[in-house]
RODO-2510 file (C-alpha; in nm, 4 decimals, decimal comma):
residues 139
     n   res          X          Y          Z
     1     x     0,0000     0,0000     0,0000
     2     x     0,1252     0,3485    -0,0791
     3     x     0,0801     0,5193     0,2568
     4     x     0,1580     0,8714     0,1417
     5     x    -0,0924     0,8676    -0,1419
     6     x    -0,3495     0,6432     0,0229
     7     x    -0,4318     0,5919     0,3880
     8     x    -0,2507     0,9063     0,5077
     9     x    -0,3686     1,1526     0,2442
    10     x    -0,4931     1,4669     0,4140
    11     x    -0,3886     1,3649     0,7648
    12     x    -0,1327     1,6411     0,8088
    13     x     0,1356     1,4511     0,9965
    14     x     0,1871     1,1740     1,2450
    15     x     0,2352     1,1730     1,6193
    16     x     0,4273     0,8466     1,6212
    17     x     0,5238     0,5395     1,4218
    18     x     0,5871     0,1930     1,5607
    19     x     0,7044    -0,1217     1,3843
    20     x     0,7571    -0,4680     1,5285
    21     x     0,8614    -0,8075     1,3976
    22     x     0,7655    -1,1249     1,5845
    23     x     0,8517    -1,4840     1,5011
    24     x     0,5478    -1,7062     1,5509
    25     x     0,7485    -2,0135     1,6583
    26     x     0,9588    -1,8177     1,9057
    27     x     0,6497    -1,6518     2,0533
    28     x     0,4796    -1,9917     2,0893
    29     x     0,7853    -2,1483     2,2571
    30     x     0,8095    -1,8591     2,5033
    31     x     0,4382    -1,8806     2,5866
    32     x     0,4550    -2,2574     2,6363
    33     x     0,7589    -2,2217     2,8680
    34     x     0,5897    -1,9450     3,0665
    35     x     0,2220    -2,0380     3,1123
    36     x     0,1260    -1,7114     3,2860
    37     x     0,2685    -1,5026     3,0012
    38     x    -0,0521    -1,4950     2,7954
    39     x    -0,2554    -1,3708     3,0927
    40     x     0,0031    -1,0959     3,1535
    41     x    -0,0038    -0,9821     2,7899
    42     x    -0,3661    -1,0196     2,6887
    43     x    -0,7027    -0,9264     2,8315
    44     x    -0,9542    -1,2088     2,8823
    45     x    -1,1613    -1,0962     2,5820
    46     x    -0,8507    -1,1004     2,3593
    47     x    -0,7714    -1,4593     2,4551
    48     x    -1,1359    -1,5633     2,4168
    49     x    -1,1392    -1,4292     2,0590
    50     x    -0,8512    -1,6581     1,9526
    51     x    -0,9048    -2,0295     1,8773
    52     x    -0,8091    -2,2510     2,1717
    53     x    -0,5892    -2,4671     1,9492
    54     x    -0,4849    -2,5168     1,5913
    55     x    -0,2307    -2,3450     1,3699
    56     x    -0,4163    -2,0139     1,3565
    57     x    -0,3957    -1,9660     1,7337
    58     x    -0,0248    -1,8858     1,7483
    59     x    -0,0286    -1,6690     1,4349
    60     x    -0,3108    -1,4596     1,5802
    61     x    -0,1495    -1,4296     1,9231
    62     x     0,1869    -1,3355     1,7729
    63     x     0,0125    -1,0785     1,5494
    64     x    -0,1664    -0,9257     1,8480
    65     x     0,1584    -0,9158     2,0438
    66     x     0,3483    -0,7506     1,7563
    67     x     0,0728    -0,4931     1,7210
    68     x     0,0872    -0,4135     2,0933
    69     x     0,4646    -0,3681     2,0605
    70     x     0,4222    -0,1400     1,7577
    71     x     0,1626     0,0713     1,9427
    72     x     0,3908     0,0984     2,2469
    73     x     0,6717     0,2211     2,0218
    74     x     0,4423     0,4743     1,8508
    75     x     0,3472     0,6024     2,1981
    76     x     0,7142     0,6384     2,2895
    77     x     0,6960     0,3454     2,5351
    78     x     0,5716     0,5534     2,8301
    79     x     0,6620     0,4381     3,1840
    80     x     0,4029     0,2170     3,3491
    81     x     0,2617     0,0853     3,0215
    82     x     0,0858    -0,2466     3,0769
    83     x     0,0350    -0,4884     2,7857
    84     x    -0,3333    -0,5141     2,8746
    85     x    -0,3763    -0,1357     2,8370
    86     x    -0,3786    -0,1981     2,4600
    87     x    -0,6657    -0,4297     2,3661
    88     x    -0,6374    -0,5706     2,0138
    89     x    -0,9357    -0,7000     1,8217
    90     x    -0,9669    -0,8430     1,4747
    91     x    -1,2577    -0,8578     1,2317
    92     x    -1,1563    -1,0666     0,9329
    93     x    -0,8123    -0,9347     0,8424
    94     x    -0,8663    -0,5864     0,9890
    95     x    -0,7097    -0,5219     1,3284
    96     x    -0,8137    -0,2466     1,5668
    97     x    -0,6997    -0,1340     1,9098
    98     x    -0,8620     0,0149     2,2158
    99     x    -0,6355     0,1925     2,4615
   100     x    -0,7167     0,1885     2,8324
   101     x    -0,5804     0,3404     3,1512
   102     x    -0,2371     0,5069     3,1351
   103     x    -0,1950     0,4205     2,7649
   104     x    -0,5186     0,6021     2,6770
   105     x    -0,4211     0,8998     2,8936
   106     x    -0,0779     0,9193     2,7308
   107     x    -0,2270     0,8978     2,3798
   108     x    -0,4716     1,1777     2,4634
   109     x    -0,1894     1,3940     2,5996
   110     x     0,0001     1,3428     2,2732
   111     x    -0,3077     1,4440     2,0721
   112     x    -0,3595     1,1041     1,9102
   113     x    -0,7057     1,0828     1,7569
   114     x    -0,6824     0,7631     1,5542
   115     x    -0,4583     0,4761     1,4504
   116     x    -0,3653     0,3260     1,1146
   117     x    -0,2666    -0,0362     1,1642
   118     x    -0,1176    -0,2981     0,9377
   119     x    -0,0278    -0,6588     1,0141
   120     x     0,1255    -0,9106     0,7757
   121     x     0,2150    -1,2738     0,8411
   122     x     0,4626    -1,4394     0,6086
   123     x     0,6925    -1,7403     0,6494
   124     x     0,6348    -1,7680     1,0238
   125     x     0,6980    -1,3997     1,0924
   126     x     0,4597    -1,1198     1,1782
   127     x     0,5259    -0,7581     1,0893
   128     x     0,3057    -0,4979     1,2581
   129     x     0,2972    -0,1255     1,1892
   130     x     0,1114     0,1318     1,3994
   131     x     0,0752     0,4937     1,2893
   132     x    -0,0535     0,7364     1,5537
   133     x    -0,2660     0,9977     1,3796
   134     x    -0,3154     1,3418     1,5369
   135     x    -0,6432     1,5203     1,5903
   136     x    -0,6056     1,7750     1,3108
   137     x    -0,9209     1,9607     1,4147
   138     x    -0,7617     2,0422     1,7521
   139     x    -0,4363     2,1632     1,5928
***
């Protein structure tokens, strides 16, 4: 996708950009070695929205994790950020986020009005990009 001529046309700048790469197999191995990890990273509704088993489970969890990492980077990784303060949902192939608590407060203080998100899974790797879009009406 051509971001400059497409999704970002008329936005007038960005507050932050975050990119993350996650390896599905590595993420799965870490989660299986550390059973409490998934509960520390994901809200109950995020885990409930992912199949309990099967090959798609680990791709979806790794994608959600990579997107959380990308959002944290776009926010500037503020102190006190909790993984569960960024809730990731997915409808078909479109991901969305909902910020809560300190993450939401930090985003508001930065003037972030919206997010442009992209996730791609290829050859066992997930690439996530998060663009923090300012509230141009307030500027």
